[in-house]
C-alpha positions in Angstrom: 0.0 0.0 0.0 1.4 3.4 -0.9 2.6 5.5 2.1 2.8 9.3 2.0 6.2 10.7 2.9 5.5 14.4 2.4 2.0 15.9 2.8 2.6 18.6 0.3 3.4 19.1 -3.4 6.8 17.5 -4.2 8.9 17.5 -7.4 12.3 16.2 -8.5 12.0 13.0 -6.4 15.0 10.7 -6.4 15.8 7.6 -4.3 18.8 5.5 -3.4 19.5 2.5 -1.1 21.9 2.8 1.8 23.2 -0.8 2.1 25.1 0.0 5.3 21.9 0.9 7.3 19.5 -1.0 5.1 17.4 2.1 4.5 15.9 3.8 1.6 16.7 7.5 1.2 14.5 9.9 -0.7 15.5 13.4 -1.7 13.1 15.8 -3.2 11.9 19.4 -3.7 9.4 20.3 -1.0 7.1 22.7 -2.9 5.1 23.1 0.3 8.1 24.5 2.1 9.5 27.1 -0.3 10.8 24.4 -2.6 13.6 23.6 -0.2 15.8 20.6 -0.8 14.6 17.9 1.6 15.4 14.3 2.4 13.8 11.5 4.4 14.7 8.0 5.4 12.4 5.0 4.8 12.4 1.6 6.4 11.0 -1.3 4.5 9.2 -4.1 6.4 7.5 -6.8 4.3 5.5 -4.9 1.7 5.3 -1.7 3.6 7.5 1.3 4.2 7.6 3.7 7.1 9.5 7.0 7.4 11.5 9.1 9.8 11.4 12.9 10.0 12.1 14.9 6.9 15.4 17.0 7.0 16.1 20.0 4.9 19.5 19.8 3.2 19.2 23.1 1.3 17.3 26.1 2.6 16.6 27.5 -0.9 14.9 26.4 -4.0 16.3 23.2 -5.4 15.6 21.3 -8.6 17.3 18.6 -10.8 17.9 16.5 -7.6 19.7 13.2 -7.9 21.2 10.9 -5.2 23.4 7.9 -5.0 25.0 5.8 -2.2 28.8 5.7 -1.8 29.4 2.2 -0.4 33.1 2.9 0.3 32.3 5.7 2.8 28.8 4.5 3.6 27.4 7.9 2.8 24.6 9.3 0.6 25.5 11.9 -1.9 22.8 14.3 -3.2 23.4 16.5 -6.3 21.2 19.4 -7.3 20.8 22.8 -8.7 20.8 25.4 -6.0 18.4 28.2 -7.1 19.3 30.2 -4.1 22.9 30.4 -5.3 22.6 31.4 -8.9 21.6 27.9 -10.1 25.0 26.5 -9.2 25.5 22.7 -9.4 25.9 21.6 -5.8 26.4 18.4 -3.9 26.1 17.4 -0.3 27.0 14.3 1.8 24.4 12.7 4.1 24.8 10.2 6.9 22.0 7.9 7.8 21.6 7.0 11.5 18.5 4.8 12.4 15.6 6.7 10.7 17.3 10.1 10.5 19.8 11.7 8.1 22.3 14.5 8.8 24.4 16.5 6.3 27.8 18.0 5.9 28.5 21.2 4.1 27.3 21.7 0.5 30.0 22.0 -2.2 29.6 23.6 -5.6 30.8 21.6 -8.6 29.5 23.7 -11.5 28.7 27.3 -12.2 25.3 26.4 -13.6 24.1 22.9 -13.8 20.8 21.3 -15.0 19.6 17.7 -15.4 22.0 16.4 -12.8 22.3 12.7 -12.3 24.8 10.8 -10.1 26.1 7.3 -9.7 28.7 5.6 -7.6 31.7 3.9 -9.3 32.5 1.0 -7.0 35.7 0.2 -8.9 37.3 3.6 -8.3 35.2 4.4 -5.2 34.2 7.7 -6.8 30.9 9.5 -7.3 30.2 10.6 -10.9 27.8 13.4 -11.6 26.6 14.0 -15.1 24.8 17.3 -16.0 23.9 19.9 -18.6 26.5 22.7 -18.3 24.2 25.7 -18.7 27.3 27.9 -18.4 28.9 26.3 -21.5 26.3 26.3 -24.2 24.3 23.4 -22.5 27.1 21.0 -23.3 26.9 17.6 -21.6 29.6 17.2 -18.9 30.5 14.9 -16.0 32.6 15.4 -12.9 34.2 13.0 -10.5 33.7 13.4 -6.7 35.6 12.0 -3.8 33.8 11.6 -0.4 35.9 12.0 2.7 34.0 12.0 6.0 31.0 14.3 5.5 32.7 16.3 2.8 33.1 15.8 -1.0 35.7 17.3 -3.3 35.8 17.3 -7.1 38.2 17.0 -10.0 37.8 18.9 -13.3 34.6 18.5 -15.3 35.0 16.8 -18.7 32.6 17.4 -21.6 31.1 14.2 -23.2 28.9 16.0 -25.8 30.0 19.3 -27.3 26.4 20.2 -28.1 23.1 20.9 -26.4 22.1 18.0 -24.1 19.0 17.4 -21.9 17.5 14.7 -19.8 20.7 13.1 -18.6 20.9 9.9 -16.7 23.9 8.2 -15.2 24.6 4.6 -14.0 27.4 2.2 -13.2 28.1 -1.1 -14.9 29.9 -3.2 -12.3 30.7 -5.9 -14.8 32.8 -3.7 -17.0 33.5 -1.2 -14.3 32.3 1.6 -16.5 30.0 4.6 -16.1 27.1 4.9 -18.7 25.6 8.3 -19.4 22.4 8.6 -21.3 21.1 11.9 -22.7 19.0 13.7 -25.3 21.2 15.0 -28.1 19.3 18.1 -29.1 21.2 18.9 -32.4 20.8 15.3 -33.5 17.0 15.4 -33.8 16.7 14.9 -30.0 17.7 11.3 -30.3 18.5 9.3 -27.1 22.2 8.8 -27.0 24.6 7.0 -24.6 28.3 7.1 -23.9 30.6 5.0 -21.8 32.9 6.7 -19.3 36.0 5.5 -17.6 37.1 7.0 -14.3 40.8 7.4 -13.5 41.7 9.2 -10.4 39.6 12.3 -10.2 38.9 12.5 -14.0 36.8 10.7 -16.5 37.3 9.9 -20.2 34.8 8.7 -22.8 34.3 6.3 -25.7 32.1 7.0 -28.7 28.5 8.1 -28.3 25.8 5.6 -29.6 22.2 6.3 -30.3 19.7 4.1 -28.4 16.5 5.8 -29.5 16.6 6.7 -33.2 12.9 7.7 -33.3 13.6 11.3 -32.2 12.5 13.1 -29.1 13.8 11.4 -25.9 13.1 12.5 -22.4 13.6 11.5 -18.7 16.5 9.0 -19.3 17.2 6.8 -16.3 20.1 4.3 -16.3 20.5 1.2 -14.1 22.5 -2.0 -14.3 21.1 -5.6 -14.3 23.9 -7.6 -12.6 22.1 -10.9 -13.5 22.2 -10.3 -17.2 25.3 -7.9 -17.1 23.4 -5.4 -19.2 22.5 -1.7 -18.8 18.9 -0.8 -19.0 17.9 2.8 -20.0 14.2 3.7 -19.4 12.9 6.9 -21.0 10.0 8.7 -22.6 10.3 8.3 -26.4 10.1 5.6 -29.0 8.0 5.9 -32.1 5.4 7.8 -29.9 6.1 9.6 -26.6 5.5 6.5 -24.5 7.5 4.8 -21.8 10.2 2.8 -23.4 13.4 0.9 -22.5 16.6 0.0 -24.3 19.0 -2.7 -23.2 22.7 -2.0 -23.7 25.9 -4.1 -23.5 29.2 -2.5 -22.6 32.4 -3.8 -24.2 35.5 -1.8 -23.4 34.6 1.8 -24.0 31.8 1.0 -26.4 28.1 0.2 -25.8 25.7 -1.5 -28.2 21.9 -1.8 -27.9 
């Protein structure tokens, strides 16, 4: 049975699983509270879920929220656009304790970031954040973050698509130890496109981009890894009509096929 976690209008909802505490963490924009960035911890029991008390992680308008779990540091990382700070791309580290979550100090990773999506690379023990760089002609870029305690630091952002991108999604393939970024390539008839990233130190390099939705307009790309089949699954709005669709990708080296 569905359970309400916020009795107000919410947007930009994102979730991750904290395998250290065995809790679900939800981050979201609380429209009922001045669109502040907010997070809450959920406990699953059988087919039900219960929640602790919501905690504000950003006392300003937040959008493009994404979160991931860093299993090396046992921390949650939330990335978002901070509308209270000139739309800067920002990340913050959260620590789950029982049914509560507390946060360190927010860190800026981009001057203006949209469509943020983050994933944890368990091979390099790094967090990767992909985003649309609104300060650089809306190019697609990604940046590597290192968690230490309740802080996060970043390397230098690297462009993966020198053209306008939207609707980015980011996931980690633990079979090939590669990051997969999916996005809408606006100059290429809005086709759904994916690229494989390799993390080295605090930087990331890329293979060649591949189209996964040739029908045109693609939106809301979300990337996950199926460890049973060793394939990447990208869910998105698109296809021959703007319906819910999915594409299965196989990573080989720095390439991906669908």
